[in-house]
N, C-alpha and C positions, 0 to 999 in steps of 0.2 A: 504493499499500501502505499502510494505518495504524502509526501510530507501534509499537503493539505484535505487528505482521505485522512490521515490521521488525527489531524487539528479536529476534522468534522464528526469522526466518532469520539472521540474522549469528550467533545463538547456535549454531544449527545448524554454520553455515559452521564458528566453532571448535573443533566439537568434530569435525568432518571431518577438521579438520589435525591433531589431535592424532592421530586412528584413523589418518591417513595417518604422520605423525612414527614412527609405534610399530611401523606395515609397515614400513616402510625403514628403520628402525635392527635392524630384526629379519632383516631379508630381504639388505642390501644396504650396512649399515656395523659388522653386529659385529665378521668378520674384522677390519677396516681399528682400530676399538676397543678389540680385541684388542691388536695388535701395540700401541699407547702403553703398555700397561701393560709392553711386557717391551722398551721402549726405554731406552737411557740417559738420564738427563733433559738434560742438555749437549746432546745429538743431537737431542732432543726441543722444547729450546727456541729451538736452531738454526731446525729445522723451523717451527714456529709463528710464531719472527719472521721469515723469509721470505715465507711466508703472510699475516702481517699488512703487510709490505711491500708482497706484490702488491697489497692493497688496498689500499692508501694510494694508489700511483702510479696504478689503476686509477680511484679515484676523481678523482686529477689529473688524467686526462686525458679525462675525462668531464665534469669543470669544464669542461674548455676549448674542448670541444665542444657545450655549453649556453650556454657565455657570450655568445655571439650574439645571444642571446633571450631571455634569463634575468642580469643582474647578483646577485641575489637568493640565484642558487642556488649552493649551497658548496661546498667539496671535501668535507668531512664527507657533503655529498647525495650525491655520488659517487660515494662510498665505501658510504653505505644503500643506493643504485642496485643496485649490484653483490650486495651481503647481498640483497636482496630479489628481483634473478632469478634467482640461486643455488638462492635456497628455492623458487620456483615451479619452477623448471628441473628439481628433483628430484622434486614431489610431483605435479606432470604429467607423468613420464619425459621431458620435454625439448618436450613441446610447446606449454607454455604459457612459453618461455626467452624468445623475442622480442615477443608480444603483454603479458608483464608489464612488460620495460622500459617499451614504448610508454606502458603505465597508468601506471608510475610516471612518465614525465615530466608526461603532461595533469594529473597531480595535483598536479604543481610548476606549472601554471597555463602551461603552453605548448599550443599546437592541437595537434591532430592530426596535420596535415600534418609539424610541426617534432619532432615526435616521434619519428615514422618517418623525419625524415631525420634525427635525431642517433643514433636503432637505426641504418641501416642505414651511418654514416660511422663510428661505432664499432665495429661487424661488420669494414667494408673496414680499418681502420688493425691490429685485432687479427690480418687473417688475412697483412695484408703482412707486419709485424712477425714472426710466425710463417716467410712463404717466405722472409722476409731472412733468416733466423739458417736457414734449411734451405740456403737455397745457400752459407751461407760454410762451413757442415759439411762438406757434398760439396765442395767446394772444397779445405780442409783436408784432408777424408781420404778422398778420391778414389784416391790409389794403392793406402792399406790394403783400402777395399774394393775395388779392382781386382784384388788380389795374391790374397785373404782370401773374400770372398763378393762376386762379379762379378754376379752375380744380383740383386744387392737394387741396385742400382743404376739399372736401369728401373725398378722400382717406386716411388724413392725419387724420379725426377723423373716419376714419374705424379701421387706427389703435390703435387709441384710444380705441375705441369700442373692439376689440379684444383682447386689453391687457386687461384690464377689467375684459374680460369674463376667458382668463385664470386666473386672481388672484381671480375671484370668484371660479373657477373650483377647486383650488387647496385648496380656505377657506370650499367648499364643503364638500369636500371627506375627509379634517380633522377636521372638527367638529360637521358636520352635524349628530343627532340622526337621524332625520328623512331617509337617505340618506342609514342609518346602519340598521336600522328595514325593511327597504326596502329588504337588500341585504339578509338579514335572511328569513323574508318572501318569498323571490324570489329562494334561494338556497333550502325552505324545500319542494319547489313546483317541482322543476328539479332534484335534487339529493337524490335517494333513497338510494344505496347500501353503505354497511358500512365502505368504504375504501374512498369514494369520503366524507362521510358526516362527517370521520374524518379531511379530510382536508377542509372542512367547517367552523368546529370547532376552527381549527386551524387559518385559515383567519379570522375569526370571535372575537376571541381572542387578534391578532394582529392588528385589525381594533378599537376594545375598547382600546386597549392601545396608538394606533394612536392618537383617540380621545381628551382622557384625557392627554396627552402629550403635543399637541397644545395646548388644554387648560390652560395649565399650563404655560405655555408660553408668552400666551395671558392676562392672568389676572396680568402682571407685566408690567401695563403703563408706567411706568419710563423708562423699559426695552426696551418697544415697540419704545418709542420717539430716545432713543439711536441710536437702530439698524438703523432707516427708517433716522435720518443724518448723520449719517455713512456712510449709501447707497447714498444717496444723493453727501456725499463728493467725497465716490469715482468714481460714475459716471463724477461729474468734472472733473477730474483727465483725462479719456476718453478725455472728449469732447472738454477740450484744446489742444490736441495735432493736431487737425487739423490746427485753428489757427495761432499756433507758427511756423507750415508747410508754410503756406501759405503765411502770412506778407511776409516773406523775398522776393518773388519778387511781391509780392501786397500790400503794407504799407499802401493802402486807403480801405482796405476791413473793413470791420465794424464788430467788437466784434461779438454782440447778434446777427447777420446773422449766422455766419459761428457756433457759439455755438447752434441756433436753427434748424439751415440744420444738422448738424450729432445728434440732439434730433428726428429729423423728420427721417431719415436713418433708426436708431435703430427701431424706432417704425413701420415704413413702410414694413422694410424686415423680419420682422416675417409674413407678411401678402399677401405680391405680391410673385407671382408665378417666380421660376426664365427660364428667357428667354434664348436660345438658349445653355443652357449648363451652363452660368454666375452666381454664385453667386448670390441669393438677396439680399443680402449687398451690394455685389459691382456695380451691376447692379443701385440700389438705389442711392448709393457713387455720381456716375459719373452722374446720370441721376438730380439729384440736385447741385453738384456742377459743370459740367462740365461749365453750361451756367455764371454762377460766375466768375471764373475764367481761364476757358481753360480746355480743353482735357486733354493737356499735364499734365499739375498742378496740376488737379482734380486727373490724375493714380497715381504720385509721392506721393500725400499727403496723397491717399487712403491705397497703398503699406506700408508707413511709420506709418499710423495707424493702420494697419491689424500686421505688426511688433511686434508692444508695447501691443496690443490689444489679439494679439491669436500667436504668436509665441513665444515670450519672457515667459509667463508664460508655456506652451508647453515644453521648453527645459529646465527651470526651474523643471518641472514637471519630465520633462526624466532621470536627473541626481538623483531627488529624487526615481524614481521606480528601478535604478542601481543602486541606496546603498540598496535600501527594500530585490530588488534580489541577491545581493552581502551577505546581511546578511544571508538571506534566508537559500543561495550556502553553504555557509559558516557552519551553524548550520549542515544542512545536511550532508553535508562531512564529518564532526568531529562524527555527530553519525552514520553512514555507517562507520568508520575506528573501533568507540568502539565499536561495532556486529562483527567485523571480526574475 
């Protein structure tokens, strides 16, 4: 494509981003943004502060993973990664989440296999930290749930099992040589044309590189412990948000109970289907918190939590994408002028 064509294409892409942004704000974020105007400034400062703290530790954990392949990758680059992924998670309705993360790493100079390895380990550590908090919460609150809501215990255990399965799945596709061999054997049986065999050969090389990449990261146990602890800290930032919101109207609320309930919410949101068009997270959050603080306060705290965990990184990602698009358009405009 010539310079003029690339410029027009990127301009259209920028306009499409704005259109999707307006659609998302009107249909998904309006209630959250409205709740911000009704929130006390001190609580709002706390929510934003914890949301930004999560982004800081998220960037730090990403930097620790990428460090094996790029010493120039800064902590701020890790934060930008999180914003970039958050933006594309929203505008692609979740479809482009992992692809956008892999794409960002490749733009920073990593190979595709390295980018896939970093993305896999990032997901594994996040899920492992989430699982850890849920196990601790269930141990602490087991007697309470056993006497007041015994039917919740199997659901929470199911969420833990499903999360464990996701962790094992990512580990399996990342490091299993047996799965790699099975893929080669099945490909040899199913695909005979030269074109398909060439494609399979390229996939085979990428899978091999991915396995070597993840193995090299997992070899450094000290780094793994640091990454795991950073993921524990970053999740704690999010898990504190409901408590600092709810305690304003419910000063008698138990901190460990609120902390445990939000950990159960994230675990269960991944395994419970969305009823009546309501998001799984919203449904589980209201189901667990409404009996504790009432529906009104549960909705209020949920909206503010979604702001810190969903809207804030989305807007930060939007700013970053705008900067990237502006730079691309400027470069292509200069290239177009030089060729006239």
